[in-house]
KEMI-357624 format. One record per residue (C-alpha): x, y, z. Coordinates in Angstrom, 3 decimals. Layout:
// residues N
@u->X; v->Y; w->Z
...
// end
This chain:
// residues 498
@u->83.367; v->93.819; w->90.254
@u->85.862; v->94.037; w->87.379
@u->86.527; v->97.731; w->87.877
@u->86.827; v->97.381; w->91.650
@u->89.275; v->94.487; w->91.438
@u->91.203; v->96.313; w->88.742
@u->91.641; v->99.428; w->90.886
@u->92.831; v->97.316; w->93.835
@u->95.306; v->95.493; w->91.600
@u->96.620; v->98.801; w->90.249
@u->97.146; v->100.072; w->93.790
@u->98.816; v->96.803; w->94.785
@u->101.208; v->96.881; w->91.823
@u->102.158; v->100.533; w->92.331
@u->102.959; v->100.024; w->96.012
@u->105.022; v->96.888; w->95.290
@u->107.502; v->98.916; w->93.216
@u->108.922; v->100.216; w->96.484
@u->109.539; v->96.632; w->97.648
@u->111.233; v->95.249; w->94.547
@u->114.886; v->95.828; w->95.330
@u->114.691; v->94.411; w->98.872
@u->112.219; v->91.544; w->98.404
@u->112.274; v->90.542; w->94.714
@u->115.953; v->90.540; w->93.726
@u->118.943; v->88.366; w->94.556
@u->120.693; v->91.386; w->96.071
@u->117.883; v->91.835; w->98.606
@u->116.724; v->90.008; w->101.717
@u->114.789; v->87.353; w->99.753
@u->116.922; v->85.918; w->96.935
@u->115.327; v->83.422; w->94.591
@u->116.712; v->80.397; w->96.406
@u->114.603; v->81.104; w->99.481
@u->111.169; v->80.594; w->97.911
@u->111.712; v->79.318; w->94.373
@u->113.217; v->75.934; w->95.079
@u->112.077; v->72.664; w->93.534
@u->109.037; v->72.731; w->91.280
@u->108.157; v->76.303; w->92.290
@u->110.923; v->77.680; w->90.101
@u->108.813; v->76.638; w->87.123
@u->105.804; v->78.554; w->88.481
@u->107.300; v->82.023; w->88.521
@u->108.859; v->84.144; w->85.808
@u->110.978; v->85.740; w->88.533
@u->113.041; v->82.517; w->88.588
@u->114.570; v->83.473; w->85.223
@u->116.618; v->86.296; w->86.704
@u->117.212; v->87.868; w->90.103
@u->118.141; v->91.293; w->88.732
@u->116.349; v->94.494; w->89.655
@u->115.734; v->95.337; w->85.972
@u->113.963; v->92.001; w->85.414
@u->111.778; v->92.494; w->88.478
@u->110.849; v->96.010; w->87.324
@u->109.940; v->94.719; w->83.863
@u->107.713; v->91.926; w->85.214
@u->105.913; v->94.209; w->87.653
@u->105.444; v->96.837; w->84.913
@u->103.812; v->94.200; w->82.698
@u->101.642; v->93.206; w->85.653
@u->100.630; v->96.843; w->86.130
@u->99.730; v->97.245; w->82.442
@u->97.628; v->94.077; w->82.518
@u->95.789; v->95.348; w->85.604
@u->95.076; v->98.625; w->83.777
@u->93.745; v->96.811; w->80.699
@u->91.556; v->94.637; w->82.928
@u->90.165; v->97.717; w->84.665
@u->89.141; v->99.452; w->81.434
@u->87.935; v->96.161; w->79.959
@u->90.092; v->95.828; w->76.855
@u->90.394; v->92.273; w->75.460
@u->89.139; v->91.269; w->78.878
@u->89.178; v->87.478; w->78.567
@u->92.713; v->87.280; w->77.193
@u->93.937; v->89.828; w->79.726
@u->92.291; v->87.840; w->82.538
@u->94.312; v->84.755; w->81.573
@u->97.574; v->86.705; w->81.426
@u->96.826; v->88.553; w->84.647
@u->96.043; v->85.339; w->86.527
@u->99.383; v->83.914; w->85.337
@u->101.167; v->87.104; w->86.387
@u->99.577; v->86.953; w->89.851
@u->100.577; v->83.291; w->90.193
@u->104.157; v->84.203; w->89.345
@u->104.213; v->87.178; w->91.722
@u->102.796; v->85.234; w->94.688
@u->105.256; v->82.359; w->94.258
@u->108.243; v->84.710; w->94.142
@u->107.713; v->85.868; w->97.715
@u->104.603; v->84.387; w->99.368
@u->105.251; v->86.291; w->102.618
@u->104.232; v->89.480; w->100.814
@u->100.879; v->88.072; w->99.726
@u->97.693; v->87.094; w->101.552
@u->94.528; v->85.092; w->101.022
@u->92.963; v->87.970; w->99.117
@u->95.643; v->87.748; w->96.415
@u->94.952; v->84.036; w->96.049
@u->91.235; v->84.758; w->95.820
@u->91.963; v->87.239; w->93.010
@u->93.853; v->84.544; w->91.092
@u->90.878; v->82.198; w->91.134
@u->88.354; v->84.949; w->90.456
@u->90.403; v->85.838; w->87.372
@u->90.448; v->82.198; w->86.285
@u->86.675; v->81.867; w->86.653
@u->86.100; v->85.267; w->85.020
@u->87.355; v->83.787; w->81.754
@u->84.013; v->81.978; w->81.675
@u->81.950; v->85.064; w->82.578
@u->81.256; v->88.164; w->80.427
@u->82.772; v->90.739; w->82.799
@u->83.197; v->93.069; w->79.821
@u->79.545; v->93.204; w->78.803
@u->79.080; v->96.638; w->80.413
@u->81.316; v->99.559; w->81.418
@u->84.228; v->98.321; w->79.310
@u->86.104; v->99.289; w->76.171
@u->85.084; v->95.913; w->74.726
@u->81.406; v->96.834; w->75.135
@u->81.934; v->99.944; w->72.984
@u->83.613; v->98.035; w->70.146
@u->81.488; v->94.865; w->70.243
@u->78.709; v->94.387; w->67.685
@u->77.234; v->91.316; w->69.380
@u->76.750; v->90.749; w->73.098
@u->74.446; v->88.862; w->75.497
@u->70.967; v->90.410; w->75.519
@u->69.865; v->89.563; w->79.042
@u->70.977; v->91.457; w->82.143
@u->71.678; v->88.265; w->84.049
@u->74.075; v->85.456; w->83.178
@u->73.664; v->82.002; w->84.721
@u->76.396; v->79.515; w->83.849
@u->78.987; v->77.199; w->85.342
@u->81.348; v->80.178; w->85.370
@u->79.082; v->82.329; w->87.518
@u->78.383; v->79.371; w->89.807
@u->82.127; v->78.848; w->90.206
@u->82.675; v->82.482; w->91.180
@u->79.882; v->82.350; w->93.746
@u->81.161; v->79.104; w->95.253
@u->84.778; v->80.263; w->95.259
@u->83.986; v->83.072; w->97.664
@u->82.048; v->80.659; w->99.885
@u->84.960; v->78.179; w->99.855
@u->87.278; v->80.828; w->101.253
@u->85.085; v->81.496; w->104.301
@u->84.310; v->77.839; w->104.948
@u->88.012; v->77.016; w->104.715
@u->88.872; v->79.819; w->107.121
@u->86.253; v->78.484; w->109.572
@u->87.378; v->74.862; w->109.251
@u->90.957; v->75.518; w->110.393
@u->89.922; v->77.452; w->113.514
@u->89.794; v->74.431; w->115.776
@u->91.855; v->75.350; w->118.847
@u->90.438; v->76.372; w->122.208
@u->90.974; v->80.090; w->121.613
@u->88.393; v->79.897; w->118.832
@u->86.064; v->77.099; w->119.864
@u->85.809; v->77.077; w->123.692
@u->87.023; v->80.171; w->125.548
@u->86.492; v->82.495; w->122.543
@u->89.629; v->84.515; w->123.234
@u->91.071; v->84.425; w->119.697
@u->90.173; v->87.993; w->118.745
@u->91.485; v->89.196; w->122.124
@u->94.921; v->87.743; w->121.406
@u->94.966; v->88.989; w->117.810
@u->94.127; v->92.526; w->118.956
@u->96.914; v->92.426; w->121.530
@u->99.552; v->91.199; w->119.080
@u->101.786; v->92.765; w->116.449
@u->98.934; v->92.277; w->113.947
@u->96.737; v->94.901; w->115.660
@u->96.404; v->98.526; w->114.605
@u->96.137; v->101.231; w->117.308
@u->92.319; v->101.086; w->117.097
@u->92.400; v->97.306; w->117.298
@u->94.594; v->97.437; w->120.376
@u->92.135; v->99.789; w->122.120
@u->89.201; v->97.482; w->121.360
@u->91.286; v->94.492; w->122.417
@u->91.322; v->95.699; w->126.008
@u->87.682; v->94.617; w->126.416
@u->87.519; v->90.825; w->126.942
@u->83.721; v->90.764; w->126.610
@u->83.767; v->92.647; w->123.299
@u->86.472; v->90.400; w->121.885
@u->84.516; v->87.284; w->122.887
@u->81.470; v->88.632; w->121.037
@u->83.642; v->89.395; w->117.993
@u->85.166; v->85.895; w->118.103
@u->81.760; v->84.185; w->118.137
@u->80.427; v->86.584; w->115.505
@u->83.374; v->85.916; w->113.176
@u->82.895; v->82.151; w->113.404
@u->79.146; v->82.396; w->112.844
@u->79.537; v->84.690; w->109.846
@u->82.201; v->82.505; w->108.199
@u->80.179; v->79.319; w->108.660
@u->76.571; v->80.379; w->108.114
@u->76.906; v->83.519; w->105.987
@u->77.877; v->81.770; w->102.716
@u->75.175; v->79.119; w->103.199
@u->72.392; v->81.659; w->103.631
@u->73.568; v->83.963; w->100.857
@u->73.579; v->81.010; w->98.441
@u->70.082; v->79.965; w->99.554
@u->68.441; v->83.390; w->99.357
@u->68.623; v->84.240; w->95.647
@u->64.833; v->84.581; w->95.634
@u->64.995; v->86.859; w->98.696
@u->66.875; v->89.982; w->97.515
@u->66.511; v->91.956; w->100.745
@u->67.842; v->89.134; w->102.900
@u->70.685; v->88.513; w->100.493
@u->71.573; v->92.202; w->100.458
@u->71.591; v->92.287; w->104.257
@u->74.019; v->89.342; w->104.372
@u->76.310; v->90.994; w->101.810
@u->76.303; v->94.231; w->103.804
@u->77.144; v->92.257; w->106.974
@u->80.220; v->90.787; w->105.278
@u->81.265; v->94.202; w->103.985
@u->81.001; v->95.702; w->107.480
@u->82.960; v->92.729; w->108.825
@u->85.825; v->93.464; w->106.447
@u->85.743; v->97.190; w->107.154
@u->86.122; v->96.340; w->110.843
@u->88.922; v->93.915; w->110.008
@u->91.031; v->96.440; w->108.105
@u->90.440; v->99.082; w->110.807
@u->91.689; v->96.860; w->113.612
@u->94.325; v->94.596; w->112.015
@u->97.089; v->94.717; w->109.418
@u->95.333; v->92.862; w->106.600
@u->96.315; v->95.090; w->103.676
@u->94.176; v->94.831; w->100.548
@u->92.555; v->91.602; w->101.772
@u->89.430; v->93.352; w->103.051
@u->89.077; v->95.532; w->99.965
@u->89.331; v->92.480; w->97.690
@u->86.702; v->90.593; w->99.693
@u->84.320; v->93.580; w->99.705
@u->84.565; v->93.892; w->95.933
@u->84.166; v->90.135; w->95.484
@u->80.853; v->90.326; w->97.355
@u->79.504; v->92.605; w->94.605
@u->78.644; v->89.489; w->92.588
@u->76.029; v->88.581; w->95.209
@u->74.215; v->91.919; w->95.151
@u->70.774; v->91.681; w->93.488
@u->70.067; v->93.536; w->90.252
@u->67.578; v->95.779; w->92.065
@u->70.354; v->97.117; w->94.289
@u->72.488; v->98.082; w->91.301
@u->69.475; v->99.713; w->89.641
@u->68.748; v->101.750; w->92.758
@u->72.381; v->102.838; w->93.120
@u->72.626; v->103.847; w->89.470
@u->69.709; v->106.246; w->89.910
@u->71.610; v->108.367; w->92.416
@u->72.820; v->111.698; w->91.033
@u->76.452; v->111.110; w->91.936
@u->76.327; v->107.630; w->90.398
@u->74.910; v->108.989; w->87.149
@u->77.740; v->111.538; w->86.968
@u->80.371; v->108.871; w->87.568
@u->78.790; v->106.573; w->84.966
@u->78.681; v->109.358; w->82.362
@u->82.317; v->110.236; w->82.983
@u->83.451; v->106.612; w->82.878
@u->81.520; v->105.904; w->79.682
@u->82.964; v->109.010; w->78.027
@u->86.453; v->107.830; w->78.972
@u->85.772; v->104.323; w->77.628
@u->84.328; v->105.744; w->74.405
@u->87.581; v->107.612; w->73.809
@u->89.552; v->104.430; w->74.512
@u->87.341; v->102.525; w->72.067
@u->87.904; v->105.166; w->69.352
@u->91.639; v->104.909; w->69.900
@u->91.474; v->101.110; w->69.610
@u->89.472; v->101.387; w->66.390
@u->91.703; v->104.058; w->64.850
@u->94.930; v->102.246; w->65.725
@u->93.483; v->98.872; w->64.681
@u->94.419; v->97.286; w->68.016
@u->92.302; v->94.162; w->67.490
@u->89.002; v->95.398; w->68.952
@u->86.540; v->92.893; w->70.388
@u->83.601; v->92.376; w->68.019
@u->81.592; v->89.803; w->69.958
@u->81.018; v->89.202; w->73.661
@u->79.718; v->85.752; w->74.579
@u->78.321; v->84.646; w->77.951
@u->81.087; v->82.045; w->78.195
@u->82.525; v->79.060; w->76.322
@u->80.003; v->77.937; w->73.727
@u->81.453; v->74.530; w->72.803
@u->80.894; v->71.297; w->74.658
@u->84.638; v->71.014; w->75.172
@u->84.786; v->74.447; w->76.798
@u->81.851; v->73.663; w->79.045
@u->83.479; v->70.354; w->79.969
@u->86.728; v->72.061; w->80.979
@u->84.819; v->74.463; w->83.232
@u->82.884; v->71.580; w->84.751
@u->86.053; v->69.598; w->85.495
@u->87.724; v->72.643; w->87.067
@u->84.680; v->73.304; w->89.236
@u->84.519; v->69.661; w->90.359
@u->88.227; v->69.830; w->91.195
@u->87.726; v->72.984; w->93.293
@u->84.810; v->71.402; w->95.154
@u->86.742; v->68.203; w->95.914
@u->89.934; v->69.953; w->97.028
@u->88.085; v->72.358; w->99.311
@u->85.951; v->69.589; w->100.801
@u->88.652; v->66.958; w->101.343
@u->91.237; v->69.407; w->102.696
@u->89.283; v->69.958; w->105.912
@u->88.096; v->66.428; w->106.627
@u->89.373; v->64.705; w->109.794
@u->92.614; v->62.854; w->109.038
@u->91.156; v->59.281; w->109.226
@u->88.371; v->60.186; w->106.813
@u->90.755; v->62.030; w->104.515
@u->92.933; v->58.915; w->104.282
@u->89.887; v->56.983; w->103.125
@u->89.504; v->59.460; w->100.261
@u->92.618; v->57.918; w->98.699
@u->94.016; v->59.799; w->95.679
@u->91.443; v->62.575; w->96.097
@u->93.196; v->63.609; w->99.294
@u->96.483; v->63.892; w->97.394
@u->95.274; v->66.252; w->94.695
@u->97.481; v->69.350; w->94.432
@u->95.876; v->72.360; w->96.119
@u->96.872; v->74.862; w->93.387
@u->96.250; v->77.782; w->95.763
@u->92.878; v->76.407; w->96.855
@u->93.898; v->76.687; w->100.506
@u->92.251; v->79.151; w->102.875
@u->93.740; v->78.541; w->106.320
@u->93.831; v->82.117; w->107.600
@u->94.261; v->83.335; w->111.194
@u->93.805; v->79.835; w->112.548
@u->96.163; v->80.192; w->115.533
@u->96.057; v->83.445; w->117.549
@u->99.344; v->84.952; w->118.688
@u->99.622; v->84.743; w->122.471
@u->102.637; v->87.004; w->122.411
@u->104.085; v->90.133; w->120.865
@u->107.387; v->89.508; w->119.083
@u->110.027; v->91.394; w->117.145
@u->113.097; v->90.155; w->115.289
@u->116.290; v->92.022; w->116.183
@u->119.841; v->91.740; w->114.847
@u->123.120; v->92.056; w->116.685
@u->126.443; v->92.309; w->114.854
@u->129.855; v->91.513; w->116.276
@u->132.490; v->93.533; w->114.434
@u->136.105; v->92.698; w->113.655
@u->137.303; v->95.090; w->116.378
@u->135.362; v->93.063; w->118.948
@u->132.562; v->95.553; w->119.533
@u->128.895; v->94.503; w->119.455
@u->126.293; v->96.640; w->117.718
@u->122.499; v->96.338; w->117.587
@u->121.648; v->96.935; w->113.920
@u->119.150; v->99.776; w->113.415
@u->117.414; v->101.174; w->110.349
@u->119.603; v->104.286; w->110.599
@u->122.693; v->102.137; w->109.927
@u->121.794; v->102.113; w->106.218
@u->121.749; v->105.749; w->104.977
@u->119.974; v->104.767; w->101.748
@u->116.982; v->103.378; w->103.648
@u->117.807; v->99.721; w->102.885
@u->116.882; v->98.685; w->106.436
@u->113.639; v->100.682; w->106.667
@u->111.663; v->97.789; w->105.169
@u->113.330; v->94.982; w->107.101
@u->113.866; v->96.173; w->110.672
@u->111.068; v->96.959; w->113.152
@u->110.112; v->100.570; w->113.750
@u->110.054; v->100.181; w->117.549
@u->111.431; v->97.649; w->120.015
@u->108.871; v->97.682; w->122.847
@u->105.192; v->96.664; w->122.723
@u->104.038; v->99.824; w->124.510
@u->105.527; v->101.906; w->121.692
@u->104.036; v->99.834; w->118.894
@u->100.355; v->100.780; w->119.077
@u->100.744; v->104.482; w->118.338
@u->99.321; v->106.288; w->115.327
@u->102.764; v->107.430; w->114.163
@u->103.954; v->103.813; w->114.108
@u->100.740; v->102.634; w->112.447
@u->101.352; v->105.019; w->109.543
@u->104.879; v->103.682; w->109.127
@u->103.845; v->100.004; w->109.060
@u->102.387; v->98.009; w->106.200
@u->100.763; v->94.616; w->106.097
@u->103.584; v->93.313; w->103.920
@u->106.285; v->94.237; w->106.425
@u->104.392; v->92.868; w->109.422
@u->103.772; v->89.579; w->107.583
@u->107.373; v->89.335; w->106.364
@u->108.863; v->89.772; w->109.832
@u->106.428; v->87.223; w->111.212
@u->107.499; v->84.706; w->108.554
@u->111.120; v->85.085; w->109.675
@u->110.190; v->84.109; w->113.217
@u->107.936; v->81.232; w->112.157
@u->110.472; v->79.851; w->109.689
@u->113.198; v->79.784; w->112.309
@u->111.169; v->78.049; w->115.030
@u->109.733; v->75.539; w->112.524
@u->113.239; v->74.579; w->111.367
@u->112.932; v->76.228; w->107.942
@u->115.758; v->78.731; w->108.293
@u->116.260; v->79.772; w->104.660
@u->114.498; v->83.103; w->105.093
@u->116.306; v->84.071; w->108.322
@u->119.650; v->83.048; w->106.788
@u->119.013; v->85.333; w->103.809
@u->117.818; v->88.059; w->106.182
@u->121.042; v->87.997; w->108.212
@u->123.194; v->87.834; w->105.085
@u->121.426; v->90.856; w->103.583
@u->122.071; v->93.005; w->106.647
@u->125.665; v->91.794; w->106.868
@u->126.343; v->92.755; w->103.244
@u->124.659; v->96.139; w->103.599
@u->126.444; v->96.912; w->106.849
@u->129.821; v->96.132; w->105.272
@u->128.932; v->98.303; w->102.285
@u->128.245; v->101.345; w->104.471
@u->131.106; v->100.646; w->106.928
@u->134.095; v->99.871; w->104.685
@u->136.757; v->100.238; w->107.396
@u->138.333; v->96.796; w->108.036
@u->137.816; v->97.063; w->111.790
@u->134.108; v->97.829; w->111.289
@u->133.336; v->94.845; w->109.069
@u->130.940; v->92.222; w->110.409
@u->132.478; v->89.168; w->112.057
@u->129.195; v->87.523; w->113.046
@u->125.456; v->88.278; w->113.092
@u->122.913; v->86.992; w->115.591
@u->119.166; v->87.130; w->115.012
@u->116.964; v->87.210; w->118.100
@u->113.248; v->87.010; w->118.707
@u->112.226; v->89.499; w->121.382
@u->109.160; v->87.810; w->122.892
@u->106.683; v->89.534; w->125.198
@u->103.941; v->87.222; w->126.497
@u->100.419; v->88.632; w->126.276
@u->98.429; v->88.457; w->129.483
@u->95.164; v->86.556; w->129.168
@u->91.723; v->88.214; w->129.245
@u->91.240; v->90.052; w->132.501
@u->94.971; v->89.955; w->133.264
@u->95.152; v->86.180; w->133.650
@u->98.705; v->84.774; w->133.481
@u->99.826; v->83.399; w->130.125
@u->101.180; v->79.924; w->130.804
@u->101.717; v->79.067; w->127.132
@u->104.451; v->81.606; w->126.364
@u->107.498; v->82.782; w->128.276
@u->108.794; v->86.310; w->127.759
@u->112.438; v->86.814; w->126.900
@u->115.015; v->86.801; w->124.128
@u->115.350; v->83.722; w->121.929
@u->118.289; v->83.148; w->119.607
@u->116.989; v->82.278; w->116.127
@u->120.136; v->82.099; w->114.022
@u->123.820; v->82.955; w->114.031
@u->126.018; v->83.745; w->111.037
@u->128.361; v->82.089; w->110.445
@u->126.735; v->78.889; w->111.785
@u->129.999; v->77.794; w->113.385
@u->129.728; v->80.758; w->115.746
@u->126.453; v->79.529; w->117.270
@u->128.062; v->77.629; w->120.094
@u->130.173; v->80.627; w->121.045
@u->127.375; v->83.200; w->120.927
@u->124.193; v->81.408; w->121.981
@u->124.600; v->82.460; w->125.567
@u->125.146; v->86.119; w->124.892
// end
């Protein structure tokens, strides 16, 4: 699991470098004031500075930590630092993260109590003492197993509306929304198939974790359940923009695979070649660590050995159990829980895909210039590509589900644009204000003539209602253009009707 998570984190960090200037600096579309207000400014190192150089330095450190975690050098210390780095990165711009990133944070926290470096690591090559058994049973391993189950139970608990629980149309609406890939859109045209997928998703999220926890003495059954979850996530990433979420979940399920499965896989010829190559690479890393005296690990323990350490793990596990249980209780019962219901969640919240989108929407910008002309802002208006990450690739739903568009989209961009729309309609306009200001500043930079400077900017939601299964009319959403925000605010009254 360590190597798999490490590779995913390396990929994630490398791809985020292309997002830094637009989404992680004060000169971009998401300055610090948008997401780092109040107590959150103390939970992210990005709050120290909004410069591009600072963002590059922090992400470079994050990348190095992910590399050290992957090769297994000083694994426990690196896990602590990497969890802190992830916490900081998520808080800086939560719209560019997903539930999988939060799961990684807690898996890293629990991994401090688990010997992830006992095999296939640089630490294993330098250590002189390590656990003898092939299996480790501790509060740390229990916490990791339960953490994965909490995520699925939490995701099930929030799916309470009729689309999920009565008419089973949730997957249909998701696969006909801006979250669907071209393949997902094709599958979404079958109401019967989407109903089956909706029921199957609910059943897997509710019952799958229960049965996998109860079948440790039944390796074949447990393996079958793990494979079912892996196939579920492969289908998810093929049909929806979920980014690295599916890959993270697939790797996390490795901890449930029985020892016999790993033994069988390691006997395959290709696996033996990969293992030999990886061990040779780690041996060279270990020699370098020894020669350069880079504080090599000499002992690998199964987890904290003191009563205090065990007590801390126990308290953390109890906290996680309480928070995940109380969070999804009916409101009257939750009130009866008193202070337990008011415990901080600390990223133990797993409400994902709870409300299906019954419409396709895009956010568009219209600028009124000093000379009185009105211009719809396009990505081509910024020659340096500044608008490529912020403006939609296409404007009509029928153009969206094409393979050329799919290649140009990323989960981050789809999620970011969605957050703009949601923030505006939920009366949290900070993100849409920063979005309009960013495009105004960039437009003025590339159009320096006084007559071409921006006088006002209007942000619209272009809403296209999705027909119900079988072509039934959608009574919940009305198609059309909705004004989200006008800059400057004083111009709203004059421009709302345009």
